[in-house]
LONUVO-177910 format. One record per residue (C-alpha): chain; x, y, z. Coordinates in nm, 3 decimals. Each point is the difference from the previous one (the first is absolute). Example, Ala and Ser with C-alpha at 12.3 -4.5 7.8 and 13.67 -1.06 7.14 Angstrom:
% LONUVO-177910
lumza	X	Y	Z
A	1.230	-0.450	0.780
A	0.137	0.344	-0.066
//
This chain:
% LONUVO-177910
lumza	X	Y	Z
A	2.019	0.638	0.635
A	0.072	-0.364	-0.080
A	-0.130	-0.137	-0.331
A	-0.025	-0.378	0.013
A	-0.101	-0.256	-0.260
A	-0.118	-0.304	0.192
A	-0.033	-0.334	-0.179
A	-0.174	-0.271	0.201
A	-0.199	-0.321	-0.027
A	-0.377	0.034	0.024
A	-0.200	-0.292	0.136
A	-0.326	0.154	-0.120
A	0.128	0.038	-0.358
A	0.214	-0.315	0.007
A	0.284	0.188	-0.168
A	0.270	0.257	0.065
A	-0.110	0.362	-0.018
A	0.135	0.348	0.072
A	-0.079	0.325	0.175
A	0.169	0.337	0.014
A	0.032	0.150	0.349
A	0.093	0.348	0.119
A	0.118	0.036	0.358
A	0.068	0.340	0.159
A	0.343	0.064	0.145
A	0.165	0.286	0.184
A	-0.032	0.099	0.364
A	-0.344	-0.113	0.113
A	-0.147	-0.119	0.326
A	-0.027	-0.366	0.091
A	-0.354	-0.045	-0.129
A	-0.035	-0.210	-0.317
A	-0.111	0.216	-0.293
A	-0.358	0.014	-0.131
A	-0.060	-0.217	-0.304
A	-0.164	0.064	-0.337
A	-0.085	-0.284	-0.236
A	0.022	0.160	-0.346
A	-0.159	-0.206	-0.278
A	0.087	0.003	-0.370
A	-0.223	0.018	-0.305
A	-0.089	-0.253	-0.268
A	0.299	0.060	-0.230
A	0.254	0.059	0.279
A	0.194	-0.202	0.254
A	0.151	0.053	0.346
A	0.268	0.235	-0.138
A	-0.236	0.246	-0.172
A	-0.054	0.244	0.287
A	0.374	0.045	0.056
A	0.074	0.024	-0.373
A	-0.268	0.248	-0.101
A	-0.072	0.206	0.312
A	0.195	0.169	0.279
A	-0.149	-0.227	0.266
A	0.339	-0.060	0.162
A	0.051	0.371	0.066
A	-0.360	0.049	0.113
A	0.016	-0.293	0.242
A	0.334	0.108	0.147
A	-0.137	0.346	0.074
A	-0.284	-0.157	0.200
A	0.188	-0.284	0.172
A	-0.220	-0.254	-0.175
A	0.081	-0.359	-0.092
A	-0.146	-0.112	-0.333
A	-0.059	-0.355	-0.123
A	-0.070	-0.048	-0.372
A	-0.092	-0.363	-0.081
A	-0.025	-0.169	-0.338
A	-0.334	-0.151	-0.102
A	0.021	-0.002	-0.381
A	-0.335	0.044	-0.185
A	-0.213	-0.154	0.274
A	-0.236	0.273	0.123
A	0.131	-0.099	0.344
A	-0.236	-0.300	-0.013
A	0.022	-0.375	0.036
A	-0.009	-0.119	-0.358
A	-0.267	-0.257	-0.083
A	0.253	-0.242	-0.146
A	0.330	0.149	0.101
A	0.186	0.170	0.280
A	-0.142	0.133	0.327
A	0.100	0.364	-0.017
A	-0.264	0.116	0.250
A	0.126	-0.251	0.256
A	0.354	0.115	-0.073
A	-0.085	0.367	0.045
A	-0.233	-0.013	0.297
A	0.147	-0.284	0.207
A	0.352	-0.097	-0.101
A	0.152	0.336	-0.093
A	-0.062	0.179	0.335
A	0.145	-0.298	0.185
A	0.309	-0.007	-0.224
A	0.051	0.376	0.034
A	-0.025	-0.008	0.380
A	0.246	-0.291	0.012
A	0.257	0.156	-0.234
A	-0.015	0.368	0.094
A	-0.033	0.216	0.309
A	-0.322	0.188	-0.078
A	-0.309	0.082	0.201
A	-0.278	-0.258	0.003
A	-0.254	0.225	0.176
A	-0.316	0.088	-0.188
A	0.047	0.372	0.065
A	0.339	-0.017	-0.177
A	-0.103	-0.214	-0.299
A	-0.128	0.134	-0.333
A	-0.066	-0.121	-0.355
A	-0.013	0.184	-0.332
A	0.032	-0.076	-0.368
A	-0.057	0.115	-0.355
A	-0.233	-0.138	-0.267
A	-0.027	-0.377	0.069
A	0.193	0.072	0.320
A	-0.256	0.264	0.097
A	-0.264	-0.270	-0.030
A	0.215	-0.236	0.207
A	0.059	0.260	0.270
A	-0.368	0.082	0.047
A	-0.101	-0.367	-0.017
A	0.253	-0.088	0.270
A	-0.119	0.286	0.221
A	-0.369	-0.089	-0.041
A	0.050	-0.372	0.056
A	0.245	0.036	0.289
A	-0.073	0.344	0.149
A	0.151	-0.099	0.334
A	0.346	-0.008	-0.160
A	0.025	0.362	-0.123
A	-0.030	0.355	0.127
A	-0.036	0.136	-0.355
A	-0.024	-0.109	-0.362
A	0.037	0.200	-0.322
A	-0.059	-0.059	-0.369
A	0.146	0.190	-0.295
A	-0.179	-0.047	-0.333
A	-0.141	-0.326	0.127
A	-0.166	-0.269	-0.213
A	-0.277	0.004	0.258
A	-0.295	-0.156	-0.185
A	0.121	-0.351	-0.078
A	-0.354	-0.128	-0.060
A	-0.036	0.257	-0.278
A	0.334	-0.106	-0.147
A	-0.106	-0.366	0.007
A	-0.341	0.061	-0.155
A	0.048	0.295	-0.235
A	0.366	0.049	-0.095
A	0.020	-0.102	-0.365
A	0.378	0.024	-0.038
A	0.122	-0.352	-0.089
A	0.303	0.009	0.230
A	-0.210	0.105	0.300
A	-0.267	-0.262	-0.067
A	0.270	-0.267	-0.025
A	0.166	0.122	0.320
A	-0.320	0.006	0.206
A	-0.098	-0.342	-0.135
A	0.340	-0.140	0.099
A	-0.017	0.137	0.355
A	-0.368	-0.057	0.078
A	-0.117	-0.263	-0.253
A	-0.376	-0.039	0.059
A	0.000	0.181	0.336
A	-0.224	0.306	-0.014
A	0.158	0.302	0.166
A	-0.324	0.194	0.053
A	-0.138	-0.034	0.351
A	0.299	-0.193	0.135
A	0.314	0.074	0.199
A	0.192	0.116	-0.310
A	-0.263	0.272	-0.067
A	0.089	0.328	0.171
A	-0.348	0.143	-0.054
A	-0.145	-0.297	0.190
A	0.265	0.013	0.272
A	-0.079	0.367	0.063
A	-0.373	-0.075	0.027
A	0.049	-0.269	0.265
A	0.288	0.166	0.188
A	-0.010	0.076	0.371
A	0.059	0.374	-0.032
A	0.129	0.032	0.356
A	0.271	-0.260	-0.064
A	0.138	0.143	-0.323
A	0.336	0.173	-0.031
A	0.024	0.346	-0.153
A	-0.049	-0.017	-0.377
A	0.142	0.229	-0.269
A	-0.054	0.012	-0.377
A	0.173	0.207	-0.264
A	-0.049	-0.028	-0.376
A	0.082	0.220	-0.297
A	-0.293	0.143	-0.191
A	0.158	-0.121	-0.328
A	0.060	-0.351	0.130
A	-0.176	-0.281	-0.188
A	-0.107	-0.142	0.339
A	-0.159	0.322	0.126
A	-0.356	-0.131	-0.046
A	0.079	-0.301	0.221
A	0.140	0.230	0.265
A	-0.308	0.222	-0.009
A	-0.222	-0.308	0.039
A	0.199	-0.103	0.307
A	-0.040	0.348	0.149
A	-0.374	-0.029	-0.056
A	-0.010	-0.347	0.155
A	0.177	0.130	0.312
A	-0.242	0.292	0.024
A	-0.302	-0.229	-0.025
A	0.145	-0.229	0.270
A	0.094	0.286	0.229
A	0.370	-0.093	-0.020
A	0.230	0.297	0.047
A	0.241	0.045	-0.292
A	0.249	0.279	-0.067
A	-0.048	0.020	-0.377
A	0.160	0.240	-0.245
A	0.013	0.040	-0.378
A	0.216	0.237	-0.199
A	0.203	0.034	-0.319
A	0.195	-0.310	-0.087
A	0.004	-0.331	-0.182
A	0.099	-0.358	0.069
A	0.367	0.097	0.025
A	0.295	-0.012	0.234
A	0.020	0.378	-0.019
A	-0.342	0.017	0.168
A	0.074	-0.274	0.256
A	0.334	0.147	0.102
A	-0.169	0.338	0.039
A	-0.271	-0.147	0.222
A	0.215	-0.233	0.213
A	0.132	0.268	0.242
A	-0.357	0.110	0.071
A	-0.096	-0.361	0.073
A	0.292	-0.041	0.240
A	-0.078	0.330	0.174
A	-0.362	-0.116	0.040
A	0.104	-0.322	0.175
A	-0.047	0.026	0.379
A	0.370	-0.059	0.069
A	0.077	0.049	0.369
A	0.312	0.215	0.017
//
């Protein structure tokens, strides 16, 4: 397995940025490997998955390439008065990855997953651009951003949401996963998976998303069990997520 830190200039962000990339090695056929975009959480960066989980070993066992971009504390959104992180993620990043690395660009070989804020980003990307992915997974996702904007009383979260969205209301728009599920074309969606610990402070948001999917008739592989908002839980769940991906072997 090759572990690569890639520093590059982003036109969307108008600055240099970084991503961590895992590329499978060894004796494999000539087909480019399937690709997983793996998104970080609010307090992490592009190095977090390789520092705090065994993702490198898990990916090598499955012949999977993994791209872990850096988006800071952006909720994977275009900031109202700042940088265009959604444009970076959804448009520029896939083009940069396909230009720099030999990985599959086919929908059936492309997946996205993330934890916490990254779980939100993964599901948002899959719901807004379902034609890009065969599967998407969230671990302990911050899945009810409208609730966070309207009801979270923690000063640091109120300041963060105000910085990113200013006076834009999340509810009912394309940053609102509950809304995106309601209006989704069910036949066009990729496979969706959700896992969250029953002791996680975001468990209520995850249960609301499960309910929203059920009301909309959107199929979701959802599971809850012992665990908190911790790397111990995420590293425990990651192999199950990778085994669930429809990787063509």
